[in-house]
N, C-alpha and C positions, 0 to 999 in steps of 0.2 A: 021161343025163337029158335029156328033150326040154324046151326052153324055150318058154314062151308068148310072144306078140308083145311084151308089156310088158317081160318079162325080156330078150328079144333087144334091144329098143331101149335099155334101160339098159346092157346089156353093150357095145353099140356106142358109146354116149355116154361110157362109162368109158374106152374106147380113145382117144377124141378129146380127152379132157381132158389138157392138157400135164402132163408129169411133175413140173414144178416148182411146181404149185399146192400150197399148204400153209397150214395154220392156224398153224403155228409155223415158225421158221427151219429150213431144211434144211441140214445140214452140207455136203452136196455142192454146194449153191449157193454157200456161202462159198468153197469151192475154185474153183468156176467163176468167181466174181468176181475172185479173185486171178489166175487164169490170163489172163482177158481184160484185166485192168488192167495186169499186168506184162509179159505176152508179146505182147499185141496192142494196145498203147496208141495212142490217137490224141490224147492230151491236148496234146502239143506242136504237132501240126499245127493244132489249133484255135487255140492261143495265137498261133502265127506268122501265121496268116491274119488274125486280128484286129489284130495289131500291125504287121506288115510290109506287108500288102496293103491293109488298110483304114486303119489309123493312128489318130490321135486321134479320140475319139468324144464330143465336147462335146454335152450335152443339146440336142436339137432341131436339131442341125446336119445337113447332108446326109450326112456320114460316119456319124453316129449312126443315121440312117435306113437307110443301107446295111448297117450292122452288124446291125440288127434284122432286116432282110429275109434276110441271109445266115444268121443263126442259125436263123431259121424254116426255111429250106431244108435246113439240116443236120439239124434235128430231124425233118423229114418224111422225109429220106433214110434215117434210122435206124428209121423205122416208128412214130414217136410219133404219138399221136392228139390231136385238138382243138388243133392248133397254130394260134395266132392272136395278133394284137396287141390291146391295149386302150388306148384313148386317154385322156389326161387333160390339162387345160389347164395350160400352162406359161408361154409367153411367146415372146419373139423367139429365132430361131436366129441363129447368128453363126459365121463362119469367117474365117481369115486365111491368106494364102499365103506372105507373107514380110514381114520387118521388118528394118531396119538403122539403126544409129546410129554417127556418127563425131564424135569431139571434134576441133574445128578450131582452138580457142584455149583456153589458151595454148600448146598443142602439138597435134600431129596423131596420132591413134591411133583404132583401131576399138573400140567399146564393145559388149559383149554385151547384147542386150535381147530381150525377148519381150513382146508386147502383152498387156494384161489382156483377158480375154474380155468381150464386150459393151461394148467401147469403140470409137469410130469410127476409120476409117483416115484417111490424109492424101490430099490431091489432089496427088500427086507428092512431091518432096523439099522439106522445110521447113528453113530455117536460122533459128536463134533463139538468144538469150541464155538462160542458165539462172539462175534465182533461187530462193532458199529462201523458202517460204511458211510461216513459223513462227507458226501460229495454232491455238489449241485452243478458242476461243469465237467467237461471231459478232461480238462487240465487237472482238476482235483482228483479225478479217478486215478490218474497216473501215480499218485502218492501211495496207492494201495497195491501197486504191481508187486507180485511175488509174496503178498502177505495174506491172501485169503484162500489159498488152495486147501481144500478139505474142510473149510470152516463154513459156518452159517452166518450170513451177514444180515444185520438189521438195516432196513432201508428208509424208515421213517424216523422223524424226531419224536421224542416222548411228548405226551399231551399234558399240559398243566390242567389239573382238575380243579373245579370250583364247587362252591356250595350249590346243591341241586335246587333249582327254582322253578323248573317247568312243571306244569300239570301233567300227570300221567295220561289222563284221558279227558277229552274236551268235546263239548258240543257248542256250536255257534250260538251266541246270545242274540236276542232281538236287535240290540244295538249294533252288533258286528254285522249282521245280515243287512241291516239298513244302510250301514256304511258302504257295503259292497255295491249298492245300487248306484252310487256316484261314479261317473265316468272319469277316468284319469287321463286328462288331455295330454299330459307330458309323457305318457308311456309310448315307447317306440312301436312302430307297426310290427305286428307279430309275423308278417310274411316278408319282412325286409331283410337286408343283408346283415350278416354278423359283423359287428364293428371290426375294422382292420387290425386294431391293436389286440383285440381278443383272439382273432385268427392267428396272429403272429405269436402270441403267448402260448397258444395251444401247440403250434408247430414247434416252438422252441422246446417245450416240454417233451414232445414226441421225439424230437431228434436226440435229446439227452437220454430219454428212456431207452431208445434203440441202442445208443452207445453203451449205456450201463448194462443192458442185457448181454451185449456182445462181450463186454469186459468180464462179466460173471462166468460166461461160458469159457472164454479163453484162459481165465485164471483158475478154473477148476473149483469154483465154489460148490459146497455141498448142498446149499439151500439158501432161501431168503425168507426173512420174517417181515411181516407188515403189521401195522397197528390199526385196530378198528377206529373208526371215526367217531363213535359214541362210547361214553364210559358206562358205568353201572353194570359191568360184566357182560355187556352186549357185544357179540361178535357180528359186526356188520361186514359182510363179505360179498364180493362181486367176482370179477374175473380179469384175466389178461387177454391178449390178442387171440382171436379164434381162427385167424386166417392161416391157410396152409403155408408153411415155411416161415411163419411169423410168431409162432407160439413161444412162450417163456422157456428159457433153456434149463432151469433147475427147479426142483420142488419149491413152490411158494406157499407159505402158510400165514394165515391171519390169526393174530392173538388179540384178546381183549385188552383194553387200555391198561388195566391193573397189572396184568402179567407182563405186558410189553414194558411198562414203566419200571417194573421191578428189575428186569434184565438190564435196562439202560442204567439204572442207579448202581447196580452191581459193577458194571463196567466203569462208570464214572469214579467209583471208589477203588479202582485199581485191581479189581478181581475179574478174571475171565471166566464167565459161566460155561458150564458144559451141559449139553442136553443129549438125549436120545430121542429119535423120532422115526416114524414110519408113515407112509402114505400109500394106500392101495388105490391107485387111479390109473385110468387108461384113456387113450384117444380112440375115436371111432372115425375111420377114414373111408369106410365103404361107400359113402354117399355124401357129397358136399352140399346137397340141396336140403333145405328145410321146407316146411309146408305150412300154408294157411289152410284153414278148414271153413267151408261155407255150406249153407243150406238156406232154403227160402220157402215162403208161402207165396205162390204165384198171384199176381194181380191181373185185373182185367185190361189194364192199359200198359203202355210201354215204359212208364216211369218207375223208379225204384226208391224205396226208403231203406236205409241201412242202420243197423245197430251192431255194436261189437265190443270186444275186449281182448286183451292179450292173454293167450293161454300159457305162454312160457313163464318161467319163474327162475329165481336163483336157487342154488343147491344147498344153502345152509339150513333151510327148513323146508316145510312142505308148501310154502307159498300160499298160505291161507287167505290173507287180505291182499296180497300182491302176486297174482291177481286171480286166484281161484274164485274170490268173492265176485269180482266183475264178470267172470265167465258164467258163474252160476246165476247171477242176476239177469244177464242178457239171454242166456239159454232159457231161463224160466219165463222171461217176458214173451219170447216167441212161442214157447210151449203153451202159455196161457192163451195167446191169440189163436193158435191152432185148435186148442181144446174147446174154445167157445164158438168155433166155426166161422170166423171171419173170412170173407172173400173180398179182399180189399181192391180198391181202384189201382193202387200202386203195389208192385211186388215188395214184400217185406223180406229183406235179406240179412242174415246173420253172418258176421265175419269174426272168426277166432284167429287172432294173429300170432305168429311166431316171431322171435327176434326183436320184440319191443325193447327188452332190456339192453340190447346191444345197439340201440339207436334207431328205433322205429323201423327196423329193416323190413319186416314182413308187410306191414301196412303200406310202406312206401313202394315196395315191389308191386303190390296189388294195384295201387293207384296208378303207377306208371304203366302197368299192363293194360288197364281198363279205361282210365280217364284222361290222363295227361302225362307228358314226359318233358323233362328239361335236359338240355345238353350237358354232357359231362365235360370236365376241363380238357382242353387240348394238350396241355403240358402233361406228358406221361407220368412225371414225378408227382404232380399234384393229383392226377387221376388215381394214383395208387393209394393216396391218403384216404382215411375215412371221410365220409361226406361232410361231417361237421368241421373238417379242417379246410374245406374248399374256400377259395377267396370270395365266391358268390354262389348262390343256389343254382345258377344256370339259366341263361336267357337265350332265346325266347321260350315261353311255354307253348308246347305243341298240344293242342286239344284234340281228343279222340271223340268219336260219335257218342259213346256212352256218357261223356261229360255232361251233355245237355239233359240226360235222362235221370240223373240222380237228384232227388229233391233235397235230401239231407242225410247226415250220418250222426248217430248218437253214440258216444263212447262212455264206458264205465271203467275207471281205473284210478280211484283215489281212496281205496280202502273199502270197508264194508258198512260205512255209516249211512244214515238216511239221506235221501236226495232232498236237499233244501232249496234248490233252484238250479240255474243254468248260466253259463258264460256264453254270450252271443258272439264272441271273437270280433266285436266291432260291427256286427250285422244288426244295426239298430232297427232296420225294417222288419226283422223277424220278431220283434218284441210283441207286437199285437197278437200274432199267432200263439206265441208261448203263453201270453197272459190268458188267452182263452182256454188253452189246453190245461194249464196248471189250475185254472179255476175249477175244473171238474174234479180235482183232487185237493182242493183247498183245505180239507179237513185232515189231510195226510202230510201235506208239504206246504212250507211257507211260499213257495213259488217265486223266490227272489230271482229277478232277471237283471243281470248286469251286462252292460255292453263292453266291459273289460275283457281281456283275453287271458287265457291260461295256456301253458304249453307242456312239453316234456312227456306227452303221450300220444296215442295213435290218431286222435282227431286232427293233430297238426299236419299229418300227411295229406289229408283232404283239404284243409284250410289253405295250405301253401300253394295249391294249384287252383284256387278260386272256387272251391266247392264248400257248401255249408257243412262244416264239421264242428261238433259241439261236445263239450265235456261238462259234467254236472258239478254243482256245488254240493259237496257231501260233508256231513259231520266228520271231523278228522278222527274222533275217538283217540286211540293210542297209535295211530298209523305213523305219525311223524315223531313220536317220542320213544317208541321201543320196538316197532315192528318192521319198518321199511328196510328191506334187505338184510334183516338180522336173523339170528338162529332161533328166535322164538316166534317167527311168523307162521303160526299154525292156525288151524280152524278153531282152536279154543278161544281165540280173541274175536270171533265173528258172532254177532248178535242176531239170532234168528228173526226177531221182530223187525229189525232194521232191514234185513235182507228181503223179507216179505214186502215191506213198504216200498223199497226200491224197485222190486220187480213189478209191483202193481202200478206205481207211478210211471215207470218206463213203458210198460205195456199200453197204458192209457195214452201217453204221448205218441208212441209209435202208431197206435190205431188212428189217432187223429191225423197224423202226418200222412198216413196211407190212404185216408178217405176224404180229406179236405179237397175242395174243388180245384184250387190253384197250387202250383208248386211253390215251395217256400222262396221268398225273395233272396237275392244274392247280393253280395258286395261286388264292387268293380273288380275285375281280374287284376291280380298283382302285375305290376309293370316294373321294368328296370329303372333304377334311379337315373336322373339326368346327370350330365357331367358336373353341373353346378352342385347338385345334391351330393354326389360322390366326393367332390372337393370339400364340401362342408363337413362331411363325415370324417374325412381324413384329417382336417384341421382339428376337429374335436378329439380324435384319437391321439394326434400328436400332443395336444395339450394335456391329455390324461397321462401319457407316458412321461412328459416333462415334469408334471406335477409329482408323480411317483419318484422320479429321480431327485427332484429338489427336496422332497420330504426325507429321502434316505440320506442325502448329503447333510441336511440340517440335523438329523439325528446323530450323524458321525461327528459333526463339528461341535455339538453340545456336550460331548463326553469329556 
């Protein structure tokens, strides 16, 4: 049969269309994803470059900028499209090269220490006495007036250590995973207001912290010592305020529990310890903007599927499991999809966030720029506070055109353990899709689907404006026992087989989400609580405060 010109053009076009274009998942693509992810994996190469060659990636530091540029180059080398950075206002950058501390009296020994981020360095070695500043109110601070000049002050109380009982490393048992499937009816809505008593407690602490910092500066303290929150020699270190004009006034150093307690006992026994210390640290004020990093596989339609992880880390170690692991898993998932030649119905977009460790700042900025915004407080004083101290999240939500186009967002940020399932954040209607998608990897993952919510990482930025944002159930391993924000969070604790499993499972789910016929179902948009609901919340908060006061009074009267 002779073809006319139109038929000939259509026939040629059909030959040019990639084999993997599909309106529904292709079983052969599932096989190709496995082959690429298990037999040609690059996940550990990505992880080791981030941790061993770049190192710690504190938000807005030179190393974080280097990591962002490197991930962009990797995405371009894989053939991803629209690779770019998006800036958002953050504050000061900060780095440190080294720090040391020695006890010189009543005996000589070296102490392990790491400076807190966004605290100043020293001008060489400082010798000083150590004193305890035991104050919890501004009135109590006044007792130390004229007594701390040139001294190093201890700002935390010692920790009472107990017999170790926690497992060092853990995988979820079948019973534990089965228990996760049950929905907790009593759990508060994850997109609701922060309880008013909690907001006030945070503000009270913030006001005292500001007063204490001003006091340290005015009185000429030489430095401040903080205690790690975990024992066992682990230095669990974070940072102080990163905002311009708000940074900590004196060098701040974190000690392990054992060294901190030893100094405290020495003081309690009537002996004033003496130390020498030095900190080589500096601020970077050339640019107050931090950057998110993005790249994508374009789809044939207008909708988008996103996956992501936070690229920033703390500075005490190389951020192996928090969160170079999540970055490597998500980068590997999109690399796999590009390598097997998928041409999805929906654009697959990777987001690598900055500022997660300072309160989901980067992902929140991206969501506000692209999907939806919430009004900031009208009170200038409240507006100047961090977002987590605002009295409410801001109403009403103003939706932008891209809001309608996002099908879902997958986040990876709970260590390097295997993906065992997913939290739906209360989106019960998504269960059927997840059950189908996890079914394709049932030999790799238990596929536990819980309608309960989890928080404290970047999927919450999406969920809080009515977008389907999800975090996975992962084997904790030693994430919450010795790695989270500690000085031993290195790539040595990352298991290659778990990383490969996570990348393959994630790539499979992303592929399904990008090719399925319908967009994932959504929950109702978050709405402001009614006057009656707010009053009920206030009454509960008042009861909690009264209960704490009565308990304290009862303890006093029983002495």
